[in-house]
Every structure is written in C-alpha cells, then in structure tokens.
N, C-alpha and C positions, 0 to 999 in steps of 0.2 A: 910834556906835562899838559900843554894846552889840549892836545888830542885826547888825553885821558879825561880831562874835565868835561870836554864836549861829549865824550862817550857816556860818562856818568849822567850828565844832564839829559841826554837823549833817552837812556834806559829808564831814567826816573819818570819821564813823561810818556814814553811809548805805550806802556801797558794801560795807564789811565786814558790815553787817547783812544786806544783800542776798545776799552769799556764804554767810552763815550759814543763811539761809533755803534757799539752793540745796543746802547740805549736808544739811539736814533733809529736803528733798524727795528727794534721792538716797538718803538713809538709809531713808526710807519705801519707796522703790522696791525696795531690797534686801530689806526685810522681806516685801513683797508677792511678790518673786521666790521667796523661800523657800516661800511658800504655793503659788505656781503650779507650781514645779518638783516639789514634793512630790506634787502631783496630776497629774503627767505632762506638763506643758507642755514643749515642746522648746526648747532653747537658741536655735536659729536662728530659730524662729518668734517668740520673745520679742524677740530682738535686732533683727530686721527691723521688727517692729511699733513698737517704741519709737523706733527711728531715724526711721521714717516719720512717727510722731506729732510728733516734734520738727520735722521738715521742714514739716509742715502748719502748726504754730504759727508758725514763722518766715515762711512764705509769707503768712499772714494779717497778721502784723506789717509785713512789707515793703509789702503792698498798702495797709494802713491809713495808713502813713507816706509812701506814694508814693515809695519809694526805687527808683530805676531798676535793672534787672537788667543792669548792664554795668559794666565796669571795665577796667583795663589787662590785656591778654592774659597777660602774665607773672604777674600776681597771681592771675588767674583760674585759671591752671594750678597756682599755689601752693596753692589751696584743695583741689585734688585730693590733693596730698601730705598735707595735714592730715586729709582724710577717710580716707585709707589708714592713717594713724596711729591713728585711732579704731577702724577695723576690726581692726587688729592687736591693739590693747589689749583690745578686747571679746572676741576669740576666744581670746587667750592666757590671760586671767584665768579664763575659763570652763574652759579645758583644765586650768589649774592646780588649780582647785577639784575637778575630777574625780580628780586624782592625789594631792592633798595634803589634810590636814584644812583645812576652810574657814578657820579662824582663822589658820593658818600662811600660807595663800595670800594672805589679805588683808593680813597683817602685812608680808610680803615686798613686796607691791604698794605698800604705803605707805612704802616707801623713796623714793618719787618726790619728796616735798618736799626730802629731802636731796640727791637727784640734781639737782633743779631749782636749788637754791641753789648747788651746786658748778658746774654748767654755766653758769649766767648770770654767775657770778663770773669764770670762765675766759674768757667772751665779752666781759667788760669792762662788763657792765650795772651792776654795783655791786661794792662791796668787801665780802667776806664777813668780818664782824667776829666776834671771839670770843663776844660776847653773842648774836649770831644763831645761831652754831653750837651754843652751849649750849641755846638755846631749841628748836632743831630736835631735838636729842638728847633733851631732856626730854619733848618732845611724843611722840617715838617710844617712849620708855620708858613714858609713860602709856598709849599704845596697846597696848603689850605686856600691861599689866595689864588694860585694858578687854577685850581679846580673849581673855584667859585662855589664852594659848598654852601647851601642855604639850609635854614631850619626846615625840618620835615618831620612827619610822624615816623617814629623809629619802629621798624620791624625787627624785633629781637632775634628772630630766626635768621633773617638776612644779615644782621649785624654779626651774629655768631659765625655765620658762614664766611664772611669777609675776614674776620679775625682768625678763623681756622685756616683760611688760605694763607694768611700772613705767617702763621705758625708753621705750616707745611713748607713754605718757601724758606723760612729761616732755618728749618731743619735740614733742607737740602744744601743750603750754603755752609752750615757749620759741620755737617756730617761728611761732606765731600772729601776733605783731606783726612778724615778719621777712619772711614770705613774701607777706603781703598787707596791708602797712601802711596803704595809702590807701583800702582798701575799708571801707565802713561796717560796723560790727561785726555788725548783723543780716544783711547780705548775705554777709559772709565766713562767718558761722556757718551760714547757710542752704546755701551751696554746699558747705561742708565736710561737713555732715550729709547733704546730698543724695547726695554721692559715697559716703558710708558706707552709706546706706540702699540705694543701687543695687547696690553690691557684695554686701551681705548678702542682698538679694532674689535676685540671680543665684545665689549659693551655696545659698540655701534651695530654689530651684526645681531647680537641678542635682542636689541631694541628695534631692529629693522629700520634703522635711522639713517643709513647711508644713502645720500641722494645728491647728484651733481646738478647744479642749476642750469637753466637754459638761457636765461636773460644775459646779454653781454655785460651789463653792469655787475651782475652777481658773479659771473665768471671772473671778471677783472678783479673784483674785490677779493674773491677767494684765492686767486693766483697770487695777489700781492700779500695777502695775509700769510699764506703758506711760505712764500719765498722770504719775506722780511723776518717773520718769526723764526724760521729755521736758522737763518744766518745769524740773527741776533742771539738766539739761545745757545747755539754752538759756540759763538765767540765768547759769550759770558762764561761758560763753564770751562772753556780752554784757558781763559785768562785768570779765572778765580784763584788758582793756586799761586799765581805770580804776585798777587796783590793782597790776598787775605780777604776773609769774609766781610769784615767791618768796612774797610775802605771801598771794597767792591759795592757793597750795599749803599754806601753813601753816594757814590758816583751814579748809581742807578736811580737816585732821586731825580736825575735829569730826564728820565723816560717820560713822565707826565708832562714835563716842559716841552719835550719834543712832540708829544701828541698834540698839545695845544697849538704849537707853531705850525706843524704840518697840516693840521685840520684847517687852520686859518688860511694857509697858502693854497690848499688843494680842493677843499670842499666847502669853502665859504663860511666857516664858522667864525663867530665874532671873537675878538681878542681885546678885552678892555684894558684900560690903564692899570687897574688893580691887578689883573692877571699878569701884565708885563712886569709890574713891581715885584710880584711874587716870584716870577721866573728869574728876575735879577737877584733876588735874595738866595734862591737855590743855587744858581751858578756861582755867586760870590762865596757861599759857604763851602761849596765843593772845592773851588780854587784855593780858598784860605786854608782849608784842611790839608790840601796837597802841599802847599808851600810850607806849612808848619811841620809836615812829616819829614824827618831826616832822610836823606838819600841813603839807599842801602848799598 
C-alpha cells in the first residue's frame, strides 16, 4: 500500500517537475538570446537554427525508440497547422519586441495561460472554477512585478503583435491533442517542428538573412539559445498531453521568473525586492494550484 502511495505521489509531481525544467531551459535560452542579439545575431538565423536543433533531437529520439514515421493522413496534415502556429508565434513575438519594451511584450504574450483556460473551458475540456481564475490572475500579477513593467507610450501595432503571439501559442497548446490525438507525442512534435523549421528556413533564404557570427560572445549566445530552446520546447510538447493545456500553461508562468534569476546570476542584471516578491507569488500560485489538483 505504501509503495502504491509513493508511486502515485511521484507520478503526480514528475510531469510538473519536467515542465518546470522545460521552463528553466526556455528561460536560459532567452538569456542567451539577449547576448546573441546584442552581438548582432539575426532573428531569422536564430529561429531557424533553434527549430532545426529541436528537429534533430526528436529525430534521434524517434530512431532510438523505433517509432514509425507514419500515421493517419488527416492527423499528419494537422501537424502542419501546429507548425504554422509555432512560426506565427515566433515571428510575432520577435516583431513585438522590436516595437515595444521587452518586458511589456513578454507580459502581453503571457496572457496565453488566461486565454488557454478560457478557450479550453468554452470547448468543454473542463470547468473554469473561481479558484483557478484567481490562481491565473495572481500568477499574471506576479509576472507584472517580476518583469518590472513601467508606463510607456503604447505602440498599438506592437501590442497587437504580442497579443497575436499569445493567441498563436494558445492555439498550439489547445490544438495539439485535437489535431493529432493518436500520433505518438515524439512524432507529433517532430512533424510540427519540422514544418516550423522548413518555413523559417525558406523565409531566411528568401530574405538572404542567414549569417553565423564571428565574435566568440555571439557564438556562445547563439549556441546556448539553440541548445536550451530546443531542449525546452521539445520537453514542453512531449509533456503537454500528460498534464493538459491549462496546467501546462500555468506552470510555464515560471519561465519569466527563470529568465530574471538566470540573468541576475549570469549577466549581472539587477533583481529588486519587488521582482523577488513577484517571483514568490508566481511560484506560490503554481504550487498551490498543483496541491489543489486531485491526483490522477
């Protein structure tokens, strides 16, 4: 009996811890991106390489597990839609960062946990309880403190781009189990990211924008960006079906917290008491939500 309880507890926390690791990896990728972009690395170059690296990781995983590269035609076509969602999200958030203060662009993008909860509730996946709404709002409030968003002149085009990126990522989260439900998660993620990598590669070649940097700092930033993003994104979409879109999105609120902490530790960015308080709120809401969720 004791062994069964321990196994249930372990399985209850194992997937959330995996998503937490994915959030840290994605956060580390964002910090590396700051270094890479500061030293002249192009957005399309970085986006193409990181998507390509994720495809390579998944190809190795599929080969090692001998998962066949086939499935129902309708679901295979569905992964193309998912890949296009990833492309739209990637390009829109980068465009928003160019038009808005970075913290404001990220904060608007992180409306996606709220959008995901609302959309999945309307689709009948679950009932959106008052407790879950309060949790999501508290997490968003904590992110506002972590990101240190200040009053600024609002660029409506940039704001629309950031919100569009949020909608695109929400679409990827809620459509993943719907468009290709019978495909193995590694194969579905591989096909989705292969589509994204192909589109980004074509756009990069068409714009003649591919260029590897020469400066050591730029190369290190680009290598970290590619590695951490690829690992984090692969882990996210492999674990997403195990936990569901809403709980996954809520846990991913920890990503900006990871960015703030890693940037403080590695590149000397400041971390104020207000930001620390915001980080504590985000962590507390994620833990409270998980403890309130019945074990499956």
